[in-house]
N, C-alpha and C positions, 0 to 999 in steps of 0.2 A: 108423298109428296112435301118435298125439304122446304122450309120455310128462309127467308134470308140469314137470319144466322145461321141456320145449321151450314147453309153454301159457302158460308165464309167461315167454318172451320173446318169444313171440308177442302177449302182452297191453303191453307194452312197445316193441312196431312192428320188435323185431328178425325179421328172416323171412328165409329161403335164397331167392337170386336178386333179380330186379327185378318181381315178379309179384305184381300189391296194393298197390305204391308208388301214392302220390299226386303229380300234375305237382305239380312248382314252383312254387311261385306269380310271377305278373309281375311284373316289375320296377317298381317306382313310377318312375311319372316326375316329374322337377320340372321345374318351371313358374318361368319368370321371377317377377319381384314385379309386380305389377300397378303402373300407372301413377299417378301418384300425384293420389288425386280434387281437386277445384275448393277444399276445403279449404288446401291447401298453395299460400301463397303465389305469387302471379305469374303468368305466363303459361309454352305454349312457343311460341319462336322461334323460325322455318326460319331455318340459314345456308347455308353455302356446303355447309359440311364436317360439315351432319345436322342437328335438334335441337337445341334447348338452353332447358331452365327458366331465366329469370329472371323475379326479381320488380323492376319496378322503380318509382324514386317520387322525386315530386318535391319539392324542397321551396322555401318562399320565403325572403327574406331575414330575417323579420320572425316565422318559426319558432323557439321557443324549446325550448331543450336545458337544463335546470339552470338556472342563474345568467345564461347569457348569450342572445341570439339569433342565428344562427348568422349571419347575415348581419356581426356584428360581426369576423369572421375577417377581413371585407377591410378592417377597419381596420390589421392586423398591420404595424408599420414595417417596413422595410428592417434598420432598426439596432438594434431588438430581435431579430428574430430571429438576425443573425449574433450576437449575446448567448448566441445558444442555440446557434448552432452550426453553421444555414444559412440565410446571407440572397437565396439563391436560389430559392426556390422561386414565386415569378412568379404571373402574373395566376388563373391555373390549378391552384392543389397539388390535388391527388387523395390521399385519406385511406382506407388498407388494411388488411383484414385479415380471416382468414383460419380457416378451422375445418374441422381436418384429423384421419386415421383416426389420429393417433399425435403424439409429442410430439420422437420420437426422429430426426424426419429422415429423409435417404438417400432412394433411391429404391424404397422400397416402399410409404413413406407417401404419401397420397394427398391434395390440396386440394379435398375436395368442396363445400364453399360459399367463395366470396369474394366478401366486398366491398367493393366501391370506390364512393368519392364523391367527383365531380368536383365544383368549385365555379368559376362561372363567371358574369361579371357581379353577374347578383341572385339568384340561385339556384342549390341544392345538386342532382345528380343520382345517387341513390345506386344502383347496379346490385348485387343480390344475387344469382350467376350457382349455380346446381345441380345435380350428377351426379345423375338421378336414376339413372343405372348408367352405372359406370366407363366404358362404351363410350360414353359420350359428351362427353369431356372433349376429344379433340382442336374440337370443334366447342363447347367451354366458353371453351377457351385462345383461339380465335379472335375470339372473342367479345371478350373481355378485354383480347386486345391491340388492338381498334379504339378501346376505350376509354380503352386506356394511353399511347394513342399521341397524345391532346389533351393530356395533361397537364405543365408543365409545372415540377411537384416531386412529391414524394413523402412524404407526413406517414404516419406507423408508430408504434406501441406493439412495441418488442422485436422492429421489422420488420429491423433487421440481422442479428440474431443469428436469425429462428429464418422469419417469411413471408416474405421477398424471399430471399431464399437456396433455400426451400423452392419456392418459385413459378416460380423459376428452373428448376430443377433439371426441373420438371415441364415447360415449354418447350420445353426440348435435348431430351427424352426424346420428345419429340412433332417434335422437325426443328423446329420455330420458333424463328424468333432472338429472344430475349428482348431487344429494343433498351431498353426502358420501363426498365429498368437503368440508364442508363445519366444519369438524370434526376437531379436535386441530391436529397438524401433527408436529411429530418429523423426525425429516431428520440429519441418523446416521453422513449420508457425513462430514457435516461442521460440528459433534462433532469431527470424526475422526479426522481432518486437524486441529482441535487444539490444539488435546491432543497428536497428533504422530508427529508432521511436523519437529520437532525436535530430534525423535527417527528413524524412518523411513524414506527410501529415496521415498518409496511410499507407499498410502493410501486406495488402492483397500481394498477391501470386500476380494477377495483371501488373500492377503498380511494378514490383520490383522488375516485371518484364523490359518494361517502356525505362526507366531510372536508369538499374544496376546492370542487368542482364544481357542490355543490347537485343531484345527478342520483339520482332514485329510480325505483330499477326493478319492475315488479309481479312480484308473486309468480308469474305464469308464465316468469321466469328460469329458465336452469338453469347449476348446478354447470359450470363448463368439462373438469372432469377427467370429464364422464361425457359429455363429446358424441362423442368417437370409436366408442364403445360401441354408443350410442344408434345410432350413422349403420350401424353394421353389421347391429344389429338390423331397422332399416326393408330394408336391401338384403335378410334375410331373411325377413321379414313382407309388408312393403307398406306397412307402417301409418305413417302421416305426423301424426298426435299430436306424438309428439315433434319431429319434425323443423321443427313450426311454430315450436315454443319455441325452436331451435337457430335457424331468420331472425330470431325476437325478439334472441334473445342476442346474434349477430352486430351488428344494427342499432344496437342499443345503443352497442356497442363502438366501429364508425364513428362516429354521432353525437358522441357522448364525444371522441372523439378533435379532431375540429373545436372542442369546448367547452375541449378540454384546450388546442389550440394557442392559442386566444384568451386562454385566463389565464394562461399564463406568458409569453406575449408582451406581456401588461399589464404584469406584475409585473421585466419586464427597462426596459420602458420606460418608466413609472416604479410605482416601489413603495409613495411613500409614500399612495397614496389608501386602498392594501387595506386597510392595519391587522393589516400583517403581525404572527406571531405571534414569540417572539424565535428560535426554530427555524430560522424560515422567511429571518426576516433572515440567520439563518449560512448558509443555503444561499445566497441574496444576493451574501454575500461570496465561495459558492466559485464561483458562474457568473463574478461580475468578476474571479476573480483567475486563471482560465480564461483567462478573454481578455484576460488583461495588465495590465488595471485599478488596479493595486494598491494608489491612494487612494483606487478606491472601496470596494474588495474592506475594507481598515484601517477606512474608515467603519461599512459595514455588520455585520464584525464587534464594535464598538465600540456599534452598535447595536441590536444583539442583547444584549450583555454589561451594557447599563444598566443592566436591569430596565422601564423603561418597556413594551417588549412583553412582558413575562413574564419567568417564571426560566427558564432552559435546565438541562436535567441536566447535573449535577457533570462528566462526563467532559468531554462538549461543550466546557463551560467553559473547563475547562483545556486543551485542544486546543486553545479559540481564543488565549485567553492565552499559552498558547506558541508560538504562530506569529505573533500581534502583538509579545510582546517579541523573538522572532526576526529579526523584522523592522527593527524598529525597533534591535536592535543591528547587523544585518550597513549599515546607515546611517549608522551614527554617533549615531544619536539618543537619547542616552545617557538623558535626563530624560523622555522617553515610554516609553524601556524600561521603566526603572527603576517610575515609574507603575504600570503593566501588571502586573509581578509584584507590589508593593506590592496592588494592588486583586487579584488570584489569591490572595495570600494569606490578604488580609482574610476574600474571601468564604469559600474553600476551607480552614478552620484547621487539617486534618488531611494538607495538601496539604504535601510535603519541598520538593520541586523549584523554583519558586519563591524560596524562601529559599537554595538553594544558589544560583542564577540571581543573586541580590545580594550574596553571598559573593563569587562570583566578579569582581562590578564590582570590590566594594569594594577585593578583593586587587589588582586588576593593572589597574585604571583609574581608580579615586580613590583610590590610596595609603594605602590607611587599612585596618592592618590591626586594629586593635582593630576597626574595625564588622566587618569579613570573621570574626575569632574569636566576635563576639555573633552573626552570623545563625548561626553555623556552629554553636553550643550550642543555638541556639533550635530545627533543624534537626534535630537530634540527637533533643531533646524530643520532637518531632512524632513523626518516627519511630517514636521508644519506645511511641507510644499505638497505633500499628499495630497489625493484626492481623497474629500470629507465624506464620512463614514462613519458608523460605530469602532470598524477595528483603526482607524486614526485616534479617536476618541479616548479608546481602550492603551494605544498604546503611547499616546501623548501623557495619559495620566502615568503610564507606569513609568516613564521616562521620568517624569515629574517627581515622583515617589523618589527615583535611583539619584535625582539631582540631590533634591533636600537632603536622604539620606548619606551622601557623601559629604555634605558642605556642616553637616552634621559631627560627621565622624572625623574631617578633617579639624575644625575648633575643637575637638576635644584632644585630637591629637597636638595639636599647637599647645593647650594649656598646659598638656602633660609634659611637651619639651620643656617649656618656662619654668615648670614645677621642677622639673631634674637640674635646670642651671640652676635654679635658688640656691639648691640644696647644695649643690658642688663647690657653691660660690662661699 
């Protein structure tokens, strides 16, 4: 006979012994994601190491991507490529971009989509190699190794810091020698940073497409930051809609590398016809300077400062005048150095540094203490108009010390002059 308390426990499912207990539910079987449907770009390609999914496309030389035809890349001169940093790309350069499961790198990061486009004679062949499942990685890497073997050089965008080391790690982890890493390699991110640091606030490939290359992406494109999560979702669900968008994103990235190489090589070979902006001339000067062509660098910087190509950011202008003045000063070309400091002082009326440089020249080279003192007093007036703060306080103190020293030096010089006059009398 159950009491009231036992009946309540029974209703809650608490019973004595195992009699009346229900059997535990059968475990749910987890099935792998289904194979991609035909809507996913590409086909399954059999290899000696298993099947791999590849989308292969061939573009003729006349195909336009942005401002240029893809075939224009064949016109890149060796001298222009040398100026950009790598002359040995050869007749079959390969353009590489990857999509991965993360941005941190390391052994745990998987390259699930690799886009490689090989230029050969009169056409560009693009291979997009996709991992439907991580188990297909060995087959994918062997397929890529065959394509990479025929390349004479590599072109990437941030490839030195990301794509190449990461792909190299995947080769090594799969016991496949990454022999392709010995090819000459031009990383266009470093080139972009040199050329457009003073022209664009950001030098990402998408920014260059919009502002430099004339490339317009479709609305179906995707933010690269979302790609790792979308691939994980694909592995979990098998849904291919986002994968098709990632294929498109990668395809545009690779083709934009071709257009970017063409454009930067033309800038290096003949910048004049391209009607560069002032900030781009500043970048060209940086490229020339790193190649050891100082005269060309100075000419490009002076072109940037001339106003003919538009106005420069004041901070950039000051940096260029400082560099030009310093180069002329080291060469002993004092007239050119003074001209640079004078233009600097006239264009940026609150900058103190050009007046200090002229005061140094007047004191130690021209031996004109009156002119040096006048420049120092003018510099003090400019400094007093700057925003209050520790830097302004230190600058004013330094200028006043310079002024007092010049006044004492001038007074001593006049005393010496009078003494010499008395001796001559």
